[in-house]
Chimera marker file (.cmm) of the C-alpha trace (Angstrom):
<marker_set name="trace">
<marker id="1" x="195.011" y="37.264" z="97.653" r="1" g="1" b="0" radius="0.5"/>
<marker id="2" x="197.103" y="38.022" z="100.616" r="1" g="1" b="0" radius="0.5"/>
<marker id="3" x="195.925" y="35.378" z="102.992" r="1" g="1" b="0" radius="0.5"/>
<marker id="4" x="197.749" y="31.987" z="102.694" r="1" g="1" b="0" radius="0.5"/>
<marker id="5" x="197.911" y="28.675" z="104.506" r="1" g="1" b="0" radius="0.5"/>
<marker id="6" x="200.713" y="26.855" z="105.962" r="1" g="1" b="0" radius="0.5"/>
<marker id="7" x="200.626" y="22.912" z="105.970" r="1" g="1" b="0" radius="0.5"/>
<marker id="8" x="201.982" y="20.872" z="108.914" r="1" g="1" b="0" radius="0.5"/>
<marker id="9" x="201.806" y="17.340" z="109.183" r="1" g="1" b="0" radius="0.5"/>
<marker id="10" x="201.443" y="15.604" z="112.295" r="1" g="1" b="0" radius="0.5"/>
<marker id="11" x="202.589" y="12.024" z="112.875" r="1" g="1" b="0" radius="0.5"/>
<marker id="12" x="203.537" y="9.999" z="116.206" r="1" g="1" b="0" radius="0.5"/>
<marker id="13" x="207.073" y="9.698" z="114.608" r="1" g="1" b="0" radius="0.5"/>
<marker id="14" x="207.446" y="13.549" z="113.984" r="1" g="1" b="0" radius="0.5"/>
<marker id="15" x="205.984" y="16.639" z="112.298" r="1" g="1" b="0" radius="0.5"/>
<marker id="16" x="207.079" y="18.093" z="109.229" r="1" g="1" b="0" radius="0.5"/>
<marker id="17" x="206.264" y="21.687" z="107.996" r="1" g="1" b="0" radius="0.5"/>
<marker id="18" x="207.371" y="24.700" z="106.291" r="1" g="1" b="0" radius="0.5"/>
<marker id="19" x="210.294" y="25.088" z="108.316" r="1" g="1" b="0" radius="0.5"/>
<marker id="20" x="211.720" y="21.698" z="107.980" r="1" g="1" b="0" radius="0.5"/>
<marker id="21" x="210.921" y="21.715" z="104.232" r="1" g="1" b="0" radius="0.5"/>
<marker id="22" x="212.830" y="24.948" z="103.964" r="1" g="1" b="0" radius="0.5"/>
<marker id="23" x="215.737" y="23.703" z="105.708" r="1" g="1" b="0" radius="0.5"/>
<marker id="24" x="215.980" y="20.708" z="103.354" r="1" g="1" b="0" radius="0.5"/>
<marker id="25" x="215.684" y="23.012" z="100.450" r="1" g="1" b="0" radius="0.5"/>
<marker id="26" x="218.421" y="25.088" z="101.540" r="1" g="1" b="0" radius="0.5"/>
<marker id="27" x="220.597" y="22.158" z="102.534" r="1" g="1" b="0" radius="0.5"/>
<marker id="28" x="219.967" y="20.847" z="98.790" r="1" g="1" b="0" radius="0.5"/>
<marker id="29" x="220.937" y="24.280" z="97.535" r="1" g="1" b="0" radius="0.5"/>
<marker id="30" x="223.968" y="24.803" z="99.489" r="1" g="1" b="0" radius="0.5"/>
<marker id="31" x="225.164" y="21.561" z="100.118" r="1" g="1" b="0" radius="0.5"/>
<marker id="32" x="225.834" y="22.181" z="103.850" r="1" g="1" b="0" radius="0.5"/>
<marker id="33" x="223.854" y="22.301" z="106.976" r="1" g="1" b="0" radius="0.5"/>
<marker id="34" x="225.934" y="25.114" z="108.150" r="1" g="1" b="0" radius="0.5"/>
<marker id="35" x="225.318" y="27.218" z="105.109" r="1" g="1" b="0" radius="0.5"/>
<marker id="36" x="221.838" y="26.310" z="105.186" r="1" g="1" b="0" radius="0.5"/>
<marker id="37" x="221.240" y="27.628" z="108.907" r="1" g="1" b="0" radius="0.5"/>
<marker id="38" x="223.032" y="30.800" z="108.075" r="1" g="1" b="0" radius="0.5"/>
<marker id="39" x="220.454" y="31.269" z="105.285" r="1" g="1" b="0" radius="0.5"/>
<marker id="40" x="217.547" y="30.484" z="107.442" r="1" g="1" b="0" radius="0.5"/>
<marker id="41" x="218.804" y="32.541" z="110.557" r="1" g="1" b="0" radius="0.5"/>
<marker id="42" x="219.344" y="29.581" z="112.727" r="1" g="1" b="0" radius="0.5"/>
<marker id="43" x="222.151" y="28.227" z="114.568" r="1" g="1" b="0" radius="0.5"/>
<marker id="44" x="224.091" y="25.159" z="112.982" r="1" g="1" b="0" radius="0.5"/>
<marker id="45" x="223.062" y="23.193" z="116.292" r="1" g="1" b="0" radius="0.5"/>
<marker id="46" x="219.335" y="23.631" z="115.757" r="1" g="1" b="0" radius="0.5"/>
<marker id="47" x="219.747" y="22.824" z="112.118" r="1" g="1" b="0" radius="0.5"/>
<marker id="48" x="221.270" y="19.831" z="112.920" r="1" g="1" b="0" radius="0.5"/>
<marker id="49" x="218.884" y="18.802" z="115.638" r="1" g="1" b="0" radius="0.5"/>
<marker id="50" x="216.253" y="19.068" z="113.108" r="1" g="1" b="0" radius="0.5"/>
<marker id="51" x="218.097" y="17.064" z="110.442" r="1" g="1" b="0" radius="0.5"/>
<marker id="52" x="218.643" y="14.367" z="112.916" r="1" g="1" b="0" radius="0.5"/>
<marker id="53" x="215.022" y="14.390" z="113.921" r="1" g="1" b="0" radius="0.5"/>
<marker id="54" x="213.937" y="14.044" z="110.220" r="1" g="1" b="0" radius="0.5"/>
<marker id="55" x="216.434" y="11.253" z="109.542" r="1" g="1" b="0" radius="0.5"/>
<marker id="56" x="215.056" y="9.479" z="112.510" r="1" g="1" b="0" radius="0.5"/>
<marker id="57" x="211.545" y="10.052" z="111.742" r="1" g="1" b="0" radius="0.5"/>
<marker id="58" x="211.342" y="8.612" z="108.222" r="1" g="1" b="0" radius="0.5"/>
<marker id="59" x="212.005" y="4.990" z="107.331" r="1" g="1" b="0" radius="0.5"/>
<marker id="60" x="214.775" y="6.280" z="104.997" r="1" g="1" b="0" radius="0.5"/>
<marker id="61" x="217.225" y="9.056" z="105.726" r="1" g="1" b="0" radius="0.5"/>
<marker id="62" x="216.430" y="12.552" z="104.102" r="1" g="1" b="0" radius="0.5"/>
<marker id="63" x="219.845" y="14.073" z="104.305" r="1" g="1" b="0" radius="0.5"/>
<marker id="64" x="223.060" y="12.353" z="103.706" r="1" g="1" b="0" radius="0.5"/>
<marker id="65" x="226.316" y="13.802" z="105.166" r="1" g="1" b="0" radius="0.5"/>
<marker id="66" x="229.891" y="12.970" z="103.869" r="1" g="1" b="0" radius="0.5"/>
<marker id="67" x="232.927" y="13.393" z="106.490" r="1" g="1" b="0" radius="0.5"/>
<marker id="68" x="235.560" y="15.731" z="105.283" r="1" g="1" b="0" radius="0.5"/>
<marker id="69" x="238.812" y="14.597" z="104.206" r="1" g="1" b="0" radius="0.5"/>
<marker id="70" x="240.383" y="15.258" z="100.584" r="1" g="1" b="0" radius="0.5"/>
<marker id="71" x="236.932" y="15.514" z="99.249" r="1" g="1" b="0" radius="0.5"/>
<marker id="72" x="236.241" y="18.081" z="101.841" r="1" g="1" b="0" radius="0.5"/>
<marker id="73" x="232.804" y="16.374" z="103.232" r="1" g="1" b="0" radius="0.5"/>
<marker id="74" x="229.617" y="18.017" z="102.345" r="1" g="1" b="0" radius="0.5"/>
<marker id="75" x="225.788" y="17.223" z="102.889" r="1" g="1" b="0" radius="0.5"/>
<marker id="76" x="223.111" y="16.629" z="100.291" r="1" g="1" b="0" radius="0.5"/>
<marker id="77" x="219.628" y="15.252" z="100.202" r="1" g="1" b="0" radius="0.5"/>
<marker id="78" x="218.959" y="11.727" z="99.446" r="1" g="1" b="0" radius="0.5"/>
<marker id="79" x="216.552" y="10.914" z="96.663" r="1" g="1" b="0" radius="0.5"/>
<marker id="80" x="213.973" y="10.222" z="99.563" r="1" g="1" b="0" radius="0.5"/>
<marker id="81" x="214.628" y="13.693" z="100.531" r="1" g="1" b="0" radius="0.5"/>
<marker id="82" x="213.965" y="15.188" z="97.306" r="1" g="1" b="0" radius="0.5"/>
<marker id="83" x="210.627" y="13.302" z="97.182" r="1" g="1" b="0" radius="0.5"/>
<marker id="84" x="209.400" y="14.608" z="100.529" r="1" g="1" b="0" radius="0.5"/>
<marker id="85" x="210.142" y="18.177" z="99.509" r="1" g="1" b="0" radius="0.5"/>
<marker id="86" x="208.392" y="17.534" z="95.993" r="1" g="1" b="0" radius="0.5"/>
<marker id="87" x="205.484" y="15.865" z="97.635" r="1" g="1" b="0" radius="0.5"/>
<marker id="88" x="205.156" y="18.482" z="100.428" r="1" g="1" b="0" radius="0.5"/>
<marker id="89" x="205.156" y="21.427" z="97.897" r="1" g="1" b="0" radius="0.5"/>
<marker id="90" x="202.618" y="19.355" z="95.840" r="1" g="1" b="0" radius="0.5"/>
<marker id="91" x="200.128" y="18.999" z="98.804" r="1" g="1" b="0" radius="0.5"/>
<marker id="92" x="200.851" y="22.817" z="99.784" r="1" g="1" b="0" radius="0.5"/>
<marker id="93" x="199.757" y="23.633" z="96.076" r="1" g="1" b="0" radius="0.5"/>
<marker id="94" x="196.825" y="21.460" z="95.941" r="1" g="1" b="0" radius="0.5"/>
<marker id="95" x="195.612" y="22.622" z="99.269" r="1" g="1" b="0" radius="0.5"/>
<marker id="96" x="196.132" y="26.398" z="98.263" r="1" g="1" b="0" radius="0.5"/>
<marker id="97" x="193.871" y="25.630" z="95.465" r="1" g="1" b="0" radius="0.5"/>
<marker id="98" x="191.097" y="24.011" z="97.075" r="1" g="1" b="0" radius="0.5"/>
<marker id="99" x="191.082" y="26.640" z="99.962" r="1" g="1" b="0" radius="0.5"/>
<marker id="100" x="191.248" y="29.689" z="97.274" r="1" g="1" b="0" radius="0.5"/>
<marker id="101" x="187.599" y="30.446" z="97.753" r="1" g="1" b="0" radius="0.5"/>
<marker id="102" x="187.895" y="30.473" z="101.308" r="1" g="1" b="0" radius="0.5"/>
<marker id="103" x="191.031" y="32.480" z="101.374" r="1" g="1" b="0" radius="0.5"/>
<marker id="104" x="189.486" y="35.230" z="99.038" r="1" g="1" b="0" radius="0.5"/>
<marker id="105" x="186.443" y="35.282" z="101.681" r="1" g="1" b="0" radius="0.5"/>
<marker id="106" x="188.988" y="35.843" z="104.366" r="1" g="1" b="0" radius="0.5"/>
<marker id="107" x="190.765" y="38.487" z="102.584" r="1" g="1" b="0" radius="0.5"/>
<marker id="108" x="187.581" y="40.356" z="102.021" r="1" g="1" b="0" radius="0.5"/>
<marker id="109" x="186.359" y="40.002" z="105.614" r="1" g="1" b="0" radius="0.5"/>
<marker id="110" x="189.552" y="41.234" z="107.275" r="1" g="1" b="0" radius="0.5"/>
<marker id="111" x="189.966" y="44.841" z="107.802" r="1" g="1" b="0" radius="0.5"/>
<marker id="112" x="192.889" y="46.211" z="105.629" r="1" g="1" b="0" radius="0.5"/>
<marker id="113" x="194.872" y="47.461" z="108.695" r="1" g="1" b="0" radius="0.5"/>
<marker id="114" x="194.453" y="44.243" z="110.507" r="1" g="1" b="0" radius="0.5"/>
<marker id="115" x="195.720" y="42.377" z="107.470" r="1" g="1" b="0" radius="0.5"/>
<marker id="116" x="198.812" y="44.271" z="107.587" r="1" g="1" b="0" radius="0.5"/>
<marker id="117" x="199.516" y="43.907" z="111.212" r="1" g="1" b="0" radius="0.5"/>
<marker id="118" x="202.319" y="41.293" z="112.287" r="1" g="1" b="0" radius="0.5"/>
<marker id="119" x="200.696" y="38.255" z="113.428" r="1" g="1" b="0" radius="0.5"/>
<marker id="120" x="197.143" y="39.304" z="112.173" r="1" g="1" b="0" radius="0.5"/>
<marker id="121" x="197.064" y="36.079" z="109.862" r="1" g="1" b="0" radius="0.5"/>
<marker id="122" x="196.609" y="33.759" z="113.034" r="1" g="1" b="0" radius="0.5"/>
<marker id="123" x="194.850" y="33.733" z="116.309" r="1" g="1" b="0" radius="0.5"/>
<marker id="124" x="196.960" y="30.860" z="117.558" r="1" g="1" b="0" radius="0.5"/>
<marker id="125" x="200.488" y="30.561" z="118.436" r="1" g="1" b="0" radius="0.5"/>
<marker id="126" x="202.662" y="32.761" z="116.471" r="1" g="1" b="0" radius="0.5"/>
<marker id="127" x="205.304" y="31.253" z="114.341" r="1" g="1" b="0" radius="0.5"/>
<marker id="128" x="209.058" y="31.460" z="115.178" r="1" g="1" b="0" radius="0.5"/>
<marker id="129" x="210.081" y="30.963" z="111.475" r="1" g="1" b="0" radius="0.5"/>
<marker id="130" x="211.878" y="27.870" z="110.224" r="1" g="1" b="0" radius="0.5"/>
<marker id="131" x="212.243" y="26.319" z="113.908" r="1" g="1" b="0" radius="0.5"/>
<marker id="132" x="208.556" y="26.405" z="114.477" r="1" g="1" b="0" radius="0.5"/>
<marker id="133" x="207.202" y="23.362" z="112.772" r="1" g="1" b="0" radius="0.5"/>
<marker id="134" x="209.119" y="20.991" z="115.397" r="1" g="1" b="0" radius="0.5"/>
<marker id="135" x="206.689" y="20.038" z="118.184" r="1" g="1" b="0" radius="0.5"/>
<link id1="1" id2="2" r="1" g="1" b="0" radius="0.2"/>
<link id1="2" id2="3" r="1" g="1" b="0" radius="0.2"/>
<link id1="3" id2="4" r="1" g="1" b="0" radius="0.2"/>
<link id1="4" id2="5" r="1" g="1" b="0" radius="0.2"/>
<link id1="5" id2="6" r="1" g="1" b="0" radius="0.2"/>
<link id1="6" id2="7" r="1" g="1" b="0" radius="0.2"/>
<link id1="7" id2="8" r="1" g="1" b="0" radius="0.2"/>
<link id1="8" id2="9" r="1" g="1" b="0" radius="0.2"/>
<link id1="9" id2="10" r="1" g="1" b="0" radius="0.2"/>
<link id1="10" id2="11" r="1" g="1" b="0" radius="0.2"/>
<link id1="11" id2="12" r="1" g="1" b="0" radius="0.2"/>
<link id1="12" id2="13" r="1" g="1" b="0" radius="0.2"/>
<link id1="13" id2="14" r="1" g="1" b="0" radius="0.2"/>
<link id1="14" id2="15" r="1" g="1" b="0" radius="0.2"/>
<link id1="15" id2="16" r="1" g="1" b="0" radius="0.2"/>
<link id1="16" id2="17" r="1" g="1" b="0" radius="0.2"/>
<link id1="17" id2="18" r="1" g="1" b="0" radius="0.2"/>
<link id1="18" id2="19" r="1" g="1" b="0" radius="0.2"/>
<link id1="19" id2="20" r="1" g="1" b="0" radius="0.2"/>
<link id1="20" id2="21" r="1" g="1" b="0" radius="0.2"/>
<link id1="21" id2="22" r="1" g="1" b="0" radius="0.2"/>
<link id1="22" id2="23" r="1" g="1" b="0" radius="0.2"/>
<link id1="23" id2="24" r="1" g="1" b="0" radius="0.2"/>
<link id1="24" id2="25" r="1" g="1" b="0" radius="0.2"/>
<link id1="25" id2="26" r="1" g="1" b="0" radius="0.2"/>
<link id1="26" id2="27" r="1" g="1" b="0" radius="0.2"/>
<link id1="27" id2="28" r="1" g="1" b="0" radius="0.2"/>
<link id1="28" id2="29" r="1" g="1" b="0" radius="0.2"/>
<link id1="29" id2="30" r="1" g="1" b="0" radius="0.2"/>
<link id1="30" id2="31" r="1" g="1" b="0" radius="0.2"/>
<link id1="31" id2="32" r="1" g="1" b="0" radius="0.2"/>
<link id1="32" id2="33" r="1" g="1" b="0" radius="0.2"/>
<link id1="33" id2="34" r="1" g="1" b="0" radius="0.2"/>
<link id1="34" id2="35" r="1" g="1" b="0" radius="0.2"/>
<link id1="35" id2="36" r="1" g="1" b="0" radius="0.2"/>
<link id1="36" id2="37" r="1" g="1" b="0" radius="0.2"/>
<link id1="37" id2="38" r="1" g="1" b="0" radius="0.2"/>
<link id1="38" id2="39" r="1" g="1" b="0" radius="0.2"/>
<link id1="39" id2="40" r="1" g="1" b="0" radius="0.2"/>
<link id1="40" id2="41" r="1" g="1" b="0" radius="0.2"/>
<link id1="41" id2="42" r="1" g="1" b="0" radius="0.2"/>
<link id1="42" id2="43" r="1" g="1" b="0" radius="0.2"/>
<link id1="43" id2="44" r="1" g="1" b="0" radius="0.2"/>
<link id1="44" id2="45" r="1" g="1" b="0" radius="0.2"/>
<link id1="45" id2="46" r="1" g="1" b="0" radius="0.2"/>
<link id1="46" id2="47" r="1" g="1" b="0" radius="0.2"/>
<link id1="47" id2="48" r="1" g="1" b="0" radius="0.2"/>
<link id1="48" id2="49" r="1" g="1" b="0" radius="0.2"/>
<link id1="49" id2="50" r="1" g="1" b="0" radius="0.2"/>
<link id1="50" id2="51" r="1" g="1" b="0" radius="0.2"/>
<link id1="51" id2="52" r="1" g="1" b="0" radius="0.2"/>
<link id1="52" id2="53" r="1" g="1" b="0" radius="0.2"/>
<link id1="53" id2="54" r="1" g="1" b="0" radius="0.2"/>
<link id1="54" id2="55" r="1" g="1" b="0" radius="0.2"/>
<link id1="55" id2="56" r="1" g="1" b="0" radius="0.2"/>
<link id1="56" id2="57" r="1" g="1" b="0" radius="0.2"/>
<link id1="57" id2="58" r="1" g="1" b="0" radius="0.2"/>
<link id1="58" id2="59" r="1" g="1" b="0" radius="0.2"/>
<link id1="59" id2="60" r="1" g="1" b="0" radius="0.2"/>
<link id1="60" id2="61" r="1" g="1" b="0" radius="0.2"/>
<link id1="61" id2="62" r="1" g="1" b="0" radius="0.2"/>
<link id1="62" id2="63" r="1" g="1" b="0" radius="0.2"/>
<link id1="63" id2="64" r="1" g="1" b="0" radius="0.2"/>
<link id1="64" id2="65" r="1" g="1" b="0" radius="0.2"/>
<link id1="65" id2="66" r="1" g="1" b="0" radius="0.2"/>
<link id1="66" id2="67" r="1" g="1" b="0" radius="0.2"/>
<link id1="67" id2="68" r="1" g="1" b="0" radius="0.2"/>
<link id1="68" id2="69" r="1" g="1" b="0" radius="0.2"/>
<link id1="69" id2="70" r="1" g="1" b="0" radius="0.2"/>
<link id1="70" id2="71" r="1" g="1" b="0" radius="0.2"/>
<link id1="71" id2="72" r="1" g="1" b="0" radius="0.2"/>
<link id1="72" id2="73" r="1" g="1" b="0" radius="0.2"/>
<link id1="73" id2="74" r="1" g="1" b="0" radius="0.2"/>
<link id1="74" id2="75" r="1" g="1" b="0" radius="0.2"/>
<link id1="75" id2="76" r="1" g="1" b="0" radius="0.2"/>
<link id1="76" id2="77" r="1" g="1" b="0" radius="0.2"/>
<link id1="77" id2="78" r="1" g="1" b="0" radius="0.2"/>
<link id1="78" id2="79" r="1" g="1" b="0" radius="0.2"/>
<link id1="79" id2="80" r="1" g="1" b="0" radius="0.2"/>
<link id1="80" id2="81" r="1" g="1" b="0" radius="0.2"/>
<link id1="81" id2="82" r="1" g="1" b="0" radius="0.2"/>
<link id1="82" id2="83" r="1" g="1" b="0" radius="0.2"/>
<link id1="83" id2="84" r="1" g="1" b="0" radius="0.2"/>
<link id1="84" id2="85" r="1" g="1" b="0" radius="0.2"/>
<link id1="85" id2="86" r="1" g="1" b="0" radius="0.2"/>
<link id1="86" id2="87" r="1" g="1" b="0" radius="0.2"/>
<link id1="87" id2="88" r="1" g="1" b="0" radius="0.2"/>
<link id1="88" id2="89" r="1" g="1" b="0" radius="0.2"/>
<link id1="89" id2="90" r="1" g="1" b="0" radius="0.2"/>
<link id1="90" id2="91" r="1" g="1" b="0" radius="0.2"/>
<link id1="91" id2="92" r="1" g="1" b="0" radius="0.2"/>
<link id1="92" id2="93" r="1" g="1" b="0" radius="0.2"/>
<link id1="93" id2="94" r="1" g="1" b="0" radius="0.2"/>
<link id1="94" id2="95" r="1" g="1" b="0" radius="0.2"/>
<link id1="95" id2="96" r="1" g="1" b="0" radius="0.2"/>
<link id1="96" id2="97" r="1" g="1" b="0" radius="0.2"/>
<link id1="97" id2="98" r="1" g="1" b="0" radius="0.2"/>
<link id1="98" id2="99" r="1" g="1" b="0" radius="0.2"/>
<link id1="99" id2="100" r="1" g="1" b="0" radius="0.2"/>
<link id1="100" id2="101" r="1" g="1" b="0" radius="0.2"/>
<link id1="101" id2="102" r="1" g="1" b="0" radius="0.2"/>
<link id1="102" id2="103" r="1" g="1" b="0" radius="0.2"/>
<link id1="103" id2="104" r="1" g="1" b="0" radius="0.2"/>
<link id1="104" id2="105" r="1" g="1" b="0" radius="0.2"/>
<link id1="105" id2="106" r="1" g="1" b="0" radius="0.2"/>
<link id1="106" id2="107" r="1" g="1" b="0" radius="0.2"/>
<link id1="107" id2="108" r="1" g="1" b="0" radius="0.2"/>
<link id1="108" id2="109" r="1" g="1" b="0" radius="0.2"/>
<link id1="109" id2="110" r="1" g="1" b="0" radius="0.2"/>
<link id1="110" id2="111" r="1" g="1" b="0" radius="0.2"/>
<link id1="111" id2="112" r="1" g="1" b="0" radius="0.2"/>
<link id1="112" id2="113" r="1" g="1" b="0" radius="0.2"/>
<link id1="113" id2="114" r="1" g="1" b="0" radius="0.2"/>
<link id1="114" id2="115" r="1" g="1" b="0" radius="0.2"/>
<link id1="115" id2="116" r="1" g="1" b="0" radius="0.2"/>
<link id1="116" id2="117" r="1" g="1" b="0" radius="0.2"/>
<link id1="117" id2="118" r="1" g="1" b="0" radius="0.2"/>
<link id1="118" id2="119" r="1" g="1" b="0" radius="0.2"/>
<link id1="119" id2="120" r="1" g="1" b="0" radius="0.2"/>
<link id1="120" id2="121" r="1" g="1" b="0" radius="0.2"/>
<link id1="121" id2="122" r="1" g="1" b="0" radius="0.2"/>
<link id1="122" id2="123" r="1" g="1" b="0" radius="0.2"/>
<link id1="123" id2="124" r="1" g="1" b="0" radius="0.2"/>
<link id1="124" id2="125" r="1" g="1" b="0" radius="0.2"/>
<link id1="125" id2="126" r="1" g="1" b="0" radius="0.2"/>
<link id1="126" id2="127" r="1" g="1" b="0" radius="0.2"/>
<link id1="127" id2="128" r="1" g="1" b="0" radius="0.2"/>
<link id1="128" id2="129" r="1" g="1" b="0" radius="0.2"/>
<link id1="129" id2="130" r="1" g="1" b="0" radius="0.2"/>
<link id1="130" id2="131" r="1" g="1" b="0" radius="0.2"/>
<link id1="131" id2="132" r="1" g="1" b="0" radius="0.2"/>
<link id1="132" id2="133" r="1" g="1" b="0" radius="0.2"/>
<link id1="133" id2="134" r="1" g="1" b="0" radius="0.2"/>
<link id1="134" id2="135" r="1" g="1" b="0" radius="0.2"/>
</marker_set>
């Protein structure tokens, strides 16, 4: 199956979707907002803005930062931030399983050349990558 879904959750406090979750995963992997931004092809400023947005939207922070010094500083996810990722990925997988018959139907209904064209997966606004899930 080549057709897939992307989840984006909207709330008056903010949105979270694949881009922000990918940023959290990269911060967890690298221990750095700067390194995570580079890995995702976004500016440090944009990554910092998204982190601040997420930390402000939730009742608990998802990312913790340590100011430099002898220890060298660093960034990491809070336990809550790790839980946000885990729950998002579980919801994503459950939605994918529930939608599987419909996605298979779409695969069959789409022309092979249409499926391979850039942007053919959506008639709506095109995604701009990791930065696109911020309203």
